[in-house]
C-alpha positions in Angstrom: -31.6 -86.1 42.6 -29.3 -84.9 45.3 -28.8 -81.2 45.9 -25.2 -81.2 44.8 -26.1 -82.8 41.5 -28.8 -80.3 40.9 -26.4 -77.4 41.5 -23.8 -79.0 39.1 -26.4 -79.3 36.3 -27.5 -75.7 36.8 -23.9 -74.4 36.6 -23.2 -76.4 33.4 -26.5 -75.2 31.9 -25.5 -71.6 32.7 -22.1 -72.0 31.1 -23.7 -73.4 28.0 -26.0 -70.4 27.8 -23.1 -68.0 28.2 -21.1 -69.7 25.5 -24.1 -69.6 23.2 -24.7 -65.9 23.7 -21.0 -65.2 23.1 -21.1 -67.1 19.8 -24.2 -65.3 18.7 -22.6 -61.9 19.4 -19.5 -62.9 17.5 -21.6 -63.9 14.5 -23.5 -60.6 14.7 -20.2 -58.6 14.7 -19.1 -60.4 11.6 -22.2 -59.4 9.8 -22.1 -55.8 11.2 -18.4 -54.7 11.5 -17.5 -51.8 13.8 -17.8 -48.5 12.1 -15.5 -45.7 13.2 -17.0 -42.2 13.0 -14.7 -40.0 10.9 -13.3 -37.0 12.5 -13.8 -33.4 11.2 -11.3 -31.8 8.7 -8.0 -30.4 9.9 -8.4 -26.7 9.8 -5.4 -24.7 8.6 -5.8 -20.9 8.9 -3.2 -18.9 7.0 -2.7 -15.1 7.4 -1.7 -14.0 3.9 0.0 -10.8 2.7 -2.2 -8.8 0.3 0.1 -9.0 -2.8 0.0 -12.8 -2.9 -3.5 -13.4 -1.5 -5.1 -13.9 -4.9 -2.5 -16.6 -5.9 -2.6 -18.3 -2.5 -6.4 -18.2 -2.4 -6.7 -19.8 -5.8 -4.2 -22.5 -4.8 -6.1 -23.2 -1.6 -9.3 -23.6 -3.5 -7.6 -26.1 -5.8 -6.0 -27.9 -2.8 -9.3 -28.2 -0.9 -11.0 -29.7 -4.0 -8.4 -32.5 -4.2 -9.4 -34.0 -0.9 -5.9 -33.9 0.5 -5.7 -36.0 3.7 -3.4 -36.4 6.7 -3.7 -39.5 8.8 -7.0 -40.2 7.1 -8.4 -36.8 7.9 -9.2 -34.2 5.2 -7.3 -30.9 5.2 -9.2 -27.7 4.8 -7.1 -24.5 4.1 -8.6 -21.1 5.0 -6.9 -18.0 3.6 -7.2 -14.7 5.6 -5.9 -11.6 3.8 -3.9 -9.3 6.0 -1.2 -6.7 5.4 2.1 -7.7 6.9 2.4 -4.7 9.2 -1.2 -5.2 10.4 -0.4 -8.8 11.2 2.9 -7.9 13.0 1.0 -5.4 15.1 -1.6 -8.0 16.1 1.2 -10.4 17.1 3.0 -7.7 19.0 -0.2 -6.9 20.9 -0.9 -10.6 21.3 -4.4 -10.1 19.9 -4.4 -13.8 18.8 -4.0 -14.8 22.5 -0.9 -17.0 22.5 -0.7 -19.1 25.6 1.7 -18.2 28.4 4.6 -20.6 28.8 3.6 -23.6 31.0 -0.1 -23.3 30.5 -2.0 -26.6 31.0 -4.0 -26.9 27.7 -6.4 -29.3 29.5 -7.5 -26.6 31.9 -8.2 -23.8 29.4 -11.2 -21.6 29.8 -14.0 -21.6 27.3 -12.8 -18.2 26.1 -9.3 -19.5 25.6 -10.5 -22.5 23.7 -12.6 -20.3 21.4 -9.6 -18.0 20.7 -7.5 -21.0 19.8 -10.1 -22.2 17.3 -9.2 -19.0 15.3 -5.5 -19.0 16.0 -3.3 -18.7 12.8 -1.7 -22.0 11.9 0.7 -20.2 9.6 1.6 -16.7 8.2 2.7 -15.7 4.7 3.9 -12.2 5.3 5.5 -9.8 2.7 9.0 -10.6 3.9 10.8 -12.9 6.3 12.0 -10.1 8.6 8.4 -9.7 9.8 8.0 -13.2 11.4 11.6 -12.8 12.6 10.6 -9.6 14.4 7.5 -11.3 15.8 9.5 -14.3 17.0 12.0 -12.0 18.8 9.2 -10.3 20.7 7.6 -13.6 21.7 10.9 -15.2 22.7 11.6 -12.3 25.0 8.1 -12.4 26.5 7.5 -16.2 26.6 11.0 -17.6 26.5 10.3 -19.7 23.5 10.5 -19.6 19.7 7.2 -19.4 17.7 8.8 -19.3 14.2 11.9 -21.2 13.2 14.8 -20.4 10.9 15.9 -24.0 10.4 14.5 -27.5 10.4 11.4 -28.9 8.7 9.1 -26.0 9.9 11.6 -23.3 9.0 10.5 -20.0 7.4 10.6 -20.8 3.7 10.1 -18.4 0.7 7.2 -19.2 -1.6 7.5 -16.6 -4.4 9.4 -13.3 -4.9 8.7 -9.8 -6.0 10.6 -6.5 -5.6 10.0 -2.8 -5.5 10.3 -1.1 -8.9 9.6 2.2 -10.5 6.4 2.5 -12.5 6.1 5.8 -14.4 3.8 6.8 -17.2 5.9 6.4 -20.4 5.5 10.0 -21.5 6.7 11.2 -18.1 9.5 8.6 -18.0 10.8 9.9 -21.3 11.1 13.4 -20.0 12.8 12.4 -16.8 15.3 10.2 -18.7 16.1 13.1 -21.0 16.5 15.5 -18.1 18.4 13.3 -15.5 19.5 10.2 -17.3 18.8 7.3 -14.9 15.5 7.4 -13.1 16.4 7.1 -9.4 15.5 8.7 -6.1 17.8 11.7 -6.7 16.1 12.3 -10.0 12.7 11.9 -8.4 13.6 14.3 -5.6 14.8 16.9 -8.0 11.6 16.6 -10.0 9.6 16.9 -6.8 11.2 20.2 -5.9 11.1 21.7 -9.4 9.3 25.0 -8.8 8.2 25.3 -12.4 6.8 21.7 -12.4 6.9 19.6 -15.5 7.5 22.7 -17.7 10.8 23.3 -16.0 11.6 19.6 -16.4 10.9 19.6 -20.2 7.4 18.3 -20.1 4.0 19.8 -20.9 2.5 22.7 -19.0 -0.8 20.8 -18.6 1.0 18.1 -16.5 1.3 20.5 -13.6 3.8 19.5 -10.9 5.4 16.1 -10.5 3.2 13.8 -8.4 4.8 10.9 -6.6 2.9 7.6 -5.8 3.9 5.5 -2.8 1.7 3.5 -0.5 0.7 4.7 2.9 3.4 3.1 5.2 0.7 2.6 7.9 -1.4 0.5 5.6 1.1 -1.2 3.4 4.6 -2.6 3.8 5.5 -1.0 0.5 5.3 2.5 2.0 8.0 1.7 4.5 10.0 -0.1 1.8 9.9 3.1 -0.3 11.3 5.2 2.5 14.0 2.5 3.2 14.9 2.4 -0.5 15.2 6.1 -0.6 17.4 6.1 2.5 19.6 3.4 1.0 20.2 5.5 -2.1 20.6 8.7 -0.1 23.4 7.1 2.0 24.6 5.0 -0.9 24.6 1.7 1.0 22.3 -1.3 1.4 21.7 -0.9 5.2 20.4 2.0 7.3 20.3 2.6 11.0 18.1 4.7 13.3 21.0 7.2 13.5 20.7 7.6 9.7 16.9 8.1 9.9 17.3 10.8 12.6 19.8 12.9 10.7 18.3 16.3 10.0 19.7 16.5 6.4 18.1 13.2 5.5 14.8 14.1 7.1 14.6 17.4 5.2 15.4 15.6 1.9 12.8 12.9 2.6 10.2 15.5 3.5 10.8 17.3 0.2 10.5 14.0 -1.6 7.2 12.9 0.0 5.9 16.4 -0.4 5.4 15.5 -4.0 2.7 12.9 -3.1 -0.9 13.9 -4.0 -2.4 12.6 -0.7 -0.2 10.0 0.8 -1.9 10.1 4.2 -5.2 9.2 2.6 -3.8 6.6 0.1 -5.3 3.1 0.2 -3.3 -0.1 0.7 -3.9 -0.9 -2.9 -1.9 1.9 -4.5 -1.4 0.3 -7.9 -5.1 -0.2 -8.3 -5.7 3.4 -7.4 -3.0 4.2 -10.0 -5.0 2.3 -12.6 -8.4 3.8 -11.6 -7.5 7.4 -11.3 -4.5 7.7 -13.7 -2.6 11.0 -13.8 -4.6 12.5 -11.0 -3.3 9.8 -8.6 0.3 10.5 -9.7 2.9 10.4 -12.5 4.8 7.5 -11.2 6.2 5.9 -8.0 8.0 3.0 -6.4 5.6 0.1 -6.1 5.7 -3.7 -5.9 6.5 -5.1 -9.3 3.7 -7.7 -9.1 1.1 -5.0 -8.4 2.4 -3.0 -11.4 2.3 -6.0 -13.7 -1.2 -6.9 -12.5 -2.4 -3.4 -13.4 -0.2 -2.4 -16.4 -2.6 -3.6 -19.0 -5.6 -1.9 -17.4 -3.6 1.3 -17.1 -2.8 1.2 -20.8 -6.4 0.5 -21.7 -7.8 3.2 -19.6 -5.2 6.0 -20.0 -3.8 5.3 -23.4 -0.2 4.7 -22.5 1.6 2.0 -20.5 4.0 2.4 -17.6 7.7 2.3 -18.0 9.2 -0.1 -15.5 12.6 0.7 -14.0 14.6 -0.8 -11.1 16.3 1.2 -8.3 20.0 0.9 -7.5 19.3 -0.8 -4.1 16.6 -3.4 -4.8 14.2 -4.4 -2.0 13.1 -8.0 -2.3 9.9 -9.5 -0.9 10.1 -13.3 -0.4 6.6 -14.1 1.0 7.7 -17.0 3.2 5.5 -19.7 4.7 5.9 -19.3 8.4 4.4 -22.1 10.4 3.6 -21.4 14.1 5.3 -24.0 16.3 3.7 -23.2 19.7 1.1 -25.3 21.6 -1.7 -23.1 20.2 -1.9 -25.4 17.2 -1.7 -29.2 17.2 0.7 -31.4 15.4 -1.8 -32.3 12.7 -2.4 -28.6 11.9 1.3 -27.9 11.7 1.9 -30.9 9.4 -1.2 -30.0 7.3 0.3 -26.5 6.8 3.5 -28.2 5.7 1.5 -30.2 3.1 0.0 -27.0 1.7 3.5 -25.4 1.6 4.7 -28.3 -0.5 1.7 -27.8 -2.7 2.5 -24.1 -3.2 6.1 -25.0 -4.1 5.1 -27.6 -6.6 6.2 -26.8 -10.2 2.6 -26.5 -11.4 1.5 -24.0 -8.7 4.8 -22.1 -9.0 4.2 -21.6 -12.7 0.7 -20.3 -11.9 2.3 -17.6 -9.7 3.9 -16.1 -12.8 0.5 -15.0 -14.2 0.0 -13.0 -11.0 3.2 -11.1 -11.7 5.1 -13.1 -9.1 8.5 -14.6 -9.5 8.7 -18.4 -8.5 10.9 -19.2 -5.6 12.0 -22.4 -7.5 15.3 -21.7 -9.3 14.2 -24.3 -12.0 11.4 -22.1 -13.2 12.0 -19.0 -15.3 9.5 -16.1 -15.3 9.1 -16.6 -19.0 8.2 -20.3 -18.7 4.5 -19.8 -18.3 2.1 -19.0 -21.2 1.1 -15.3 -21.4 3.8 -14.4 -18.9 3.6 -10.6 -18.1 7.4 -10.7 -17.7 7.7 -11.6 -21.4 4.8 -9.4 -22.5 6.1 -6.2 -21.0 9.8 -6.5 -21.6 9.8 -3.5 -24.0 8.5 -1.4 -21.1 11.6 -2.4 -19.0 10.4 -5.5 -17.2 13.5 -7.6 -16.4 13.3 -11.3 -16.5 16.5 -11.5 -14.3 17.3 -8.7 -11.8 20.7 -8.7 -10.1 20.5 -9.3 -6.4 24.0 -8.0 -5.5 22.5 -4.6 -4.4 19.7 -5.9 -2.3 18.7 -3.7 0.6 19.1 -5.5 4.0 16.1 -6.0 6.2 15.5 -3.2 8.7 15.2 -3.9 12.4 12.3 -3.0 14.6 13.8 0.3 15.7 14.4 1.5 12.2 10.8 0.7 11.2 9.4 2.4 14.3 11.5 5.5 13.8 10.5 5.8 10.2 6.8 5.4 11.0 7.0 7.9 13.8 8.7 10.4 11.6 6.0 9.9 8.9 3.2 10.4 11.4 4.7 13.6 12.7 5.8 15.1 9.4 3.6 13.7 6.6 0.3 12.2 7.9 -1.1 15.4 9.4 
């Protein structure tokens, strides 16, 4: 056989072998299809204000058990309890380590990558003015928004609550007989009564009137109380730094807060302290309605009388909004997963569950009396209102007002 013929036969033989191997591999792949290794869960970390943390945490546990998925990947929600003022301070100090504008995410250091693994995907603060303040600070520093007020990822209220008076019924009866309406003026006059409860018409054994408000350094409710008092003092729903700095107002506020038992040492959970320590903690105060409702039965069981609930002239509302971070610190899947959890929290079933926690649903289609064993229905005789007019709502304070009030408090009360 000639050399050319031998070479031709060899090439043909090699081609047959290659075709055979290819057919064998194809048959093997049919029998053993390609398996794609599933990716890990989408981690959604949510900073959550203390008053709604129990409701949000319970909802997150339900949500996680339902194997919710986004683009085939499971969503895992983690709830991190944190007071709104504490969270705002961390954002202001950039403790979460937001990236500088223009940072190349592909060239992050190991430390930066580790910090981003714990970066909050979203924030549920006490009120929308807190993420708006944080956004203003970041926009000034970074030149970009981090929280939005419109669009799909806008700041959106989840549930509502408001500041209300909670006063032991026996004390409330005396104050009502003495002053008529229970308001900041009546509370101030009770606070400065030199003869204490005896002068007001109460029992000698009650001693002096004791006011309960949260520590404003630990709880947004403390600042809210001072803002509410200022609103009533000036008889308008908005206050300025000039108002806070007026000597007459500062003297009046100092006399008012002088009736607190130990405000500088109060915990962030004032309503719980109220329930635990009773009359020694105070006779009454301006606290979050949901906290009062969560503790009103325990207060009655332990101290033999319930609280009377009253609402101030200028009502301060808390809307606990879902605020989704839109910067490059979290990826698109995390943002959209947070949006899925937001939709879950706004679902009719979960909104009704909020009622049992003393919270008012954000959905206008659900009344606070719709849920079984609603505390709003149970405690109506104590003054709990199913519907509270919002025409006299206090306006949100700006950063300067907050800082001025806190500074005044630190210099004059927290000594």
